[in-house]
N, C-alpha and C positions, 0 to 999 in steps of 0.2 A: 605543557610540557616541560618537566624540570630537567635539566641537563648541568652536569657537574663536570668542569673542566679541571685535569690535574695536571698542575705544571710545577717544576720546583722554584720558581718564582713568578710573581705576578706582573712585573714591568720591565726586569733586569735581564737583557739578553735578547736576542733575535727570535728565539722561539717563545719567549715570554711575550714580547709585543705583539706577535702573530696571534697568538692565543688571548691576549686580552682585548685585541681588536676584534676578533670574533667573536669573544663573549659579550662585549657590549654592543655588537652588531645584532645579535641573537636577542637581545633586552629590547632594542629597539624594535625587534619584529614580535614582540609580545611574549617572548619565551621565557620561563623562569630560570634564568642561566647565572651560576654560581661559579667560584674558581677556589679550588683548593691548593694551597700552596705550602712550601717549606718555609719561604722567605719571603715575608710580606713586606712591600715597601709602600704601598698606598693603604688607603682606609677605606672603611665602607662596609655596610654589612653583607655585600655580596661577594666579597673577598675573606675565605676561610683559611684560617692557618692550622697547620698539624701540630703546631708547637704552642706553649704556653710559657709564662715567666719561668717558671721550674727548670722546664726541659730546652728551655732556648740556648744556653751556653752549649749543652751536649750537643744540639743539632748543627751549632757551627763547627763543630768537629767532626760531623758525620762523614764528610768528603775523605778525610785523611784515615778515618778506619775503614772506609769503603776500599782505599787504594792499598790496604795492608798486604793481602796477597801478592801485588805487584812487586814488593819488595824482594821476593824470591827470583825475579828476573832482571838481572843486572845489564842485560844488554838490550833491554826494551827500547823502544823508541817514545820521544818526549811528545807523543801525541795523546789525545782524549782515549781513556780506556775504562770502561765502568764495569765493576762486577756485581752491583745490587744485590750483596748477600746479607746485608743488616736488616735484622726485624724492622719493622717500621710502625707508626701510629696512625694510619689514614682510616683503617676502617670503622672505628667509631665516629669519624667525622662524616663519612660516606653514608653509614646507616641513619645518623642524625639527620642528614638532609632529604635520605631516600629518593634518590634520582630515578628517573626513568631511563636516562642514557647516561654513561660515563664515558667522557672524552678525553682520551689519553694525549698528552703533548709529550715534552721532554721530562722526564721523571726520574731523572738521573741525579748524580750528586748524594748518592746513599738516601734518596727520598722515599722510593718505594722499591721494596722486595720483589724479585722477579716472581717469587711463590704467590704473593698477594694476589694477583689478578685472579688466579683460580678460585679464590674464596668469595668474588664478588656476586656472582650470579646476575649479573645485569647485563644487558648489550652495550657494547663498547665500541668507541670509534677511536681509532689511533691514527692521528695526523703524524706523519713522519717529518720530522724535522732534520733529521740525520739518518744513518744507517745503522744505530744501534739496536733498534728493535729486531732486527733479524740477521745480526752477525753474533759471533762469541764474545763481544766485548767492546771492539774498536768502535768508534762514530763515524769514521769514512774509511773505506777498504783499501783506497789507491788502486794499485795493482793486482791486490789479492782477491781471489776468487772462491777462498774457502768458505764464505758463507752458503755456496751453493751447495755444500756437502755438509759436514757436520764440523767446519772450523778443525783447530789443531794444526800443529805445525806452525804456529802463529808467527809472521814476519813482523809484526808490532811488538810482540813479546821478545823478540830475537830467539825463538823456540825452535828446537829441532825434534820435538816431541810431539807425537799423534795426540798424545792422552794429556794436553798441557791444561793450561787455566782457561783458554778460550774453548777448548772442547768441553771441559766442565761447565762452563756458563751456557754454552749451546744446549747441553743435555739438560740442564735445569729448565731453560726455555721449553725445550721440545716436549718434555715429561709434563709441566705445569700448564703449558698453554695448548695442550692437544684437542680439549673439549670446550675452551671457552668460546662464548659468543661474540666474535671479534671481526669487524670490519676494518680494512686499512684505506687510509685517504693519502695519498702522495700529493705533493704540491706541483710536481713535474711529472712529465712523462718519462722523462730518464730516471727518477726516482720510482716510479711505477715499474718499470721494467726490470730494476734490480729486485725491487721485492718480489715481483712474479718468479725471478730466476731463483731466489732464494728457499733452501730447503725448509724454513720456517713458515713462510707465507705462501709458498707456490700454490697451494688449496684453497687460499683464503679471498673473498671478493676484493676487489682492489678498484677504489675510484680517484680520478685524477680531478681534484680541486684547487685552483691556485689561492694564494694568499690574499686577503684584500685590504683597501686601504681606505681612510677617509678622503675623498677627494676633494673636500670643501677646505681640509688643513693642507695636505699634500697636493699644493697647486703652484704654477709658475707665480714669482713675486719679482717685481722689478729688480732685474740685475744690479743696477747702479744702487739701488736701497739697499739690497742685500749686502752688498759689498760695504757700502759705508757703514753698516750695524756691525759687521763683521770686521771692519778694519783692514779690508783687502782693497788692493789697487784696482780703480775701474777701468785703467788703460790696458792690463794685462789680459792675455789668453789664459784661463785658468783651467788646469787639468786637476781634477778631484779624485782622490783615493780615500778610502775609508775602511777600517777595521780595527775592532778593539786591540787584536793582539796580531795585526796585520805584518809588522817587522819580525815577528819571532815564529809565526805559524806556518808551517811549508804549504799546508793546504791552500793558503789565501793568496800564494804565489807571488809574495813580495820579490823573490830572486828574480822573477820573471819581469816584474816592475822595473827593478833595476835595469836590466839588460835592455828592456824596449825602451827607456828613456834614454840611455846612451845612444841608442842608435837614432833615437828622434832629435837628438841635440846634432848628431850628423846630419840629419836631412834637413833640419831648419837652420843649419850653419850656427846653432847656439843662438839662436833669436832670444833676445833678452825680454822680448814680449811675453813668451811663454813661460809661465809659474806654475808650481806645483801647489795646492793645499791637501793636508793631511787632516782627517777627523777620526776620532777615537782613541787618540793617544794626544800626550803631552809632548813639548819638545823634548828629546833625549840629550843627558849630559853630553854625548858626544854626537852632534847632528850628522846625518848621513849626506855625502854627496850625491844628489840626483842629478847634477848637471844642470840644474835651474834651481833658481831661488825657490825656497819652499817657506810656507806658512803653516805652523801647527796650529790647528783651531780646538785642539783639547775633546773632551767628551760632551755629549748632550744628550740628555734624557726624554725631553720632552718633544712632540711631533712638530711644533711651529718652530722651534730653534733648528731642528733637521730640515725642516722646508727651507728657512732661509741659508742654511749652509749649501743643499742643492742647487737652489736657485742662482746663487752667487758664482756657479761654474758654468763654462763652456762646455765642457765634455765630462764625463765620468769614466774613470779605467776600472774595471774589475779584472784581474789577471787570476783569478781562482783555478786550481786544477780541478776541483770537485765542489759543486755546490747544489742540495737539495732543491734549492729554488733560486736564490739571489736576491736576499731583500733589498742591499742597498740599490740594485740595479733598477728594481721596478719602483723603489721610491724616488730616484733620481728621474727616471722617466715620466712619472707622476706630475713631477716640478718643470716638465719641458726640458729635461736634459738628454740629450744622446748618450749611449753607452758604447764603449768598446770593451769586448770581451772575448774570450775565445769559445770557438763553436763547439762546445762540449756541455755535457751535464745539464744541469737545470737551467742554465742560462740560454740554452738555445730555443726554450720556450717562451722568454721574455724579448729577447734582442732579435730583431729581423735585420738581416744583412742589407746594408745600403738603403733600408727603408725607415728604420728609426735608431740606428746605430751601425756597428760594425763589428762581425763576427771573424776574428783571426783565425787561421788554421792553426789546430792543437798542436803543439805548445810553441809556435813560432813567434818569437820576439820580434823577428823583422817584420813579419807581416802584422802586428799588433801595432809595431813603430808607424807603420805606412799608414794604418786605418788612424791613427792620431794624427797624423801630418795631413791626411787628405782632409779630414774636418777642419782642422785648426788654419789651414791656408785657404779655406774657403767660406767666409762667413755665412754666404747665401745657403749653402750646403747644410752647415751646421745649424741653422735656423730652420730651415726646412725638417730636417731629422729631428730636431727637438719639439715640433709642433706634432710630428706624427708620432713622436713616442707619447704624448698627451693623449692624443685620439686613442691608442691603443690601452692606455691606461683607463681612461674612461667607458672603452668599449668591454675591457676584459677583468679589469681590477678593483672594482668599487666594493667595498666591504659590504655592502647591501646585498650587490648581487651574488656573492661568496655565501653570505649567512644564509641567503634563501636556499640556495643549494645544500648547505649542512642542515638546514631545518627540515627540508624535505626528506633527506637521509635520515634523520634522527627520527620522524614519524613513521618512516616505513620499517624502521627496525622495531620500534616501540610497537606497532600495529603486528609485526610477523610475531612478536615474542608473546604476544597477549593470547 
């Protein structure tokens, strides 16, 4: 079984990490799995780059070129929006490997042109790391339901015209993907429901397969040991928040976090024991007043370091508006750390209310503060929830289990195409 995963990067970003884990999981099961990427950060014969030394400089500019049509929309929101209109160079690499199955992941940043998928002629699986595959360009639709029809009059573009850029992108997808052999996989039931209601994917087969983790790496580490290594206080009640763009990306709910922590401070009467740790970014020039002492941990690329970060925490807070799955949440749970999140989108699949975490009413920051206070004020409850979180990870989120499910799907699609 020859499987080729296509993703913009091999290890940078949440989609890349999920794709790479699946790739190595499939290799462990005996599949001939490779990755084709635009930006290669790791090494090895199993990671194929679409670029060479001559074209490398141009490819660093592809994102800027891909975004050129957006310049006509001066009122657009500052959220991710991909047009994928640039010609690409992936076909020669794909034909060179000659895979049985192509597994699409996150193909944006000008990496794969929309029209290229119709030229492949090979059964494809597409794992949805966000909503872009079935929208007119946005990566998360928020309150807009235009993807159920044909997009246009796009709120992300600030557009009042039905025949706008989002409709043009939707038409390109509808025309090019009409007859391709494509099976959709969603990591959560919420994402599957969104895809099934979309005009582009409503006739497609849609499976739900969560992401997987190496549970021998993502596992509880002694809390005091983790804190000593990270220079964190051992006597604090530590709340963890993580996101590469958490303070600037509205979808990650940073504004909700600020409000929830303000209310937590009132509930806990400003307890000096409660402190906040933030990973995914360095300390800003003008630190934000969260109401609690805050530790900025910076960025981490390797799994062992991330396991240390999670294990150092007492509770993880994920205040996102929309998540395809909730990768930081299930990584924390695998390390025995309970999660507080809103009862919405992909996080509903991961966190079970008062069984391995706390699901606040969407998007009620008072309820989120109550959830944090409930855990932090009772160490026995917090420890029990953490143990249950680890048990759920062991039962549902091992990379071996998910790789087996993907391999079975791949074999079924290959057999059907033969």
